[in-house]
N, C-alpha and C positions, 0 to 999 in steps of 0.2 A: 465463698470460694467457688462453689459449683456454678454460680451465675456467670462468672468470668469464663469458664470453660465453654459454656453454651454460646456465649457471645463470640468467642474466638472461633468456634466451629462455623457459625453463621457467616462471619467475616471471611473465613477461608473459602467457603462456597461461593460467596459473591466475588472474591478476588479471582477464583478459578474461572468463573463464568465470564468475568471482565476480560481475562487473559485470552480465553477461547474466542470471544467475539472479535477482539482487536487483532488476533492472529489471523482469523479468516479474512477480515477486511484488508489487512496488510498483504496477504498472499494474493487476494483477488486484485488488488491494485497493481502488484508486480506483473501478474499474468495479463491484465488489461493493457498495461504500458507495452509489454512485449508484443501482443497481437496488434495493437494500434500502430506501433512503430514499424512493424513489417509492412503495413499498408501506406503509412503517411510520413515516412521519414527516409532521408537519404543515408542516414547513419545506420550502423548495424543494430538490430533490434535487441540482441542479447546484451550489448553494452548499456543501452538505456534501462534494461531490466536490472542490471547489476547496480547502476547508479541509484535507481529507486529502491532497490533492496538495501543498499548500504546507508542511504540517507533519504528516508521515505518522503518527508514533506519537502525538503529542499530539492530532491531529485524530481519529484512530480512538478514542482514549479519550473525547474530548469527544462524539463521535457516540454512543457507547454510553451515556454518562451523560445527555446532554441531548437528543440528536436523535431517538432512538427513542421512540415512544409506548409507554406501559405496556400490556401485553397484558392484557385482562380476560377472565375466563371468561364464556362464554355461558349458563351455568346459572343 
């Protein structure tokens, strides 16, 4: 019985670390989209940040496909 308690505590620590890492990645992705959209998009940056916040993977794909302006060469 005691072995189960030890395994559960180790699993909880791993789950918490997993949660923290993915939360930091998620928030960094939202902040990056906001700052990038301010420079490279005609649409409001906060709307792209909200889209990525509400639907992270789909929002990021949509931002790359629809949100960024095509970069043109200056030559």
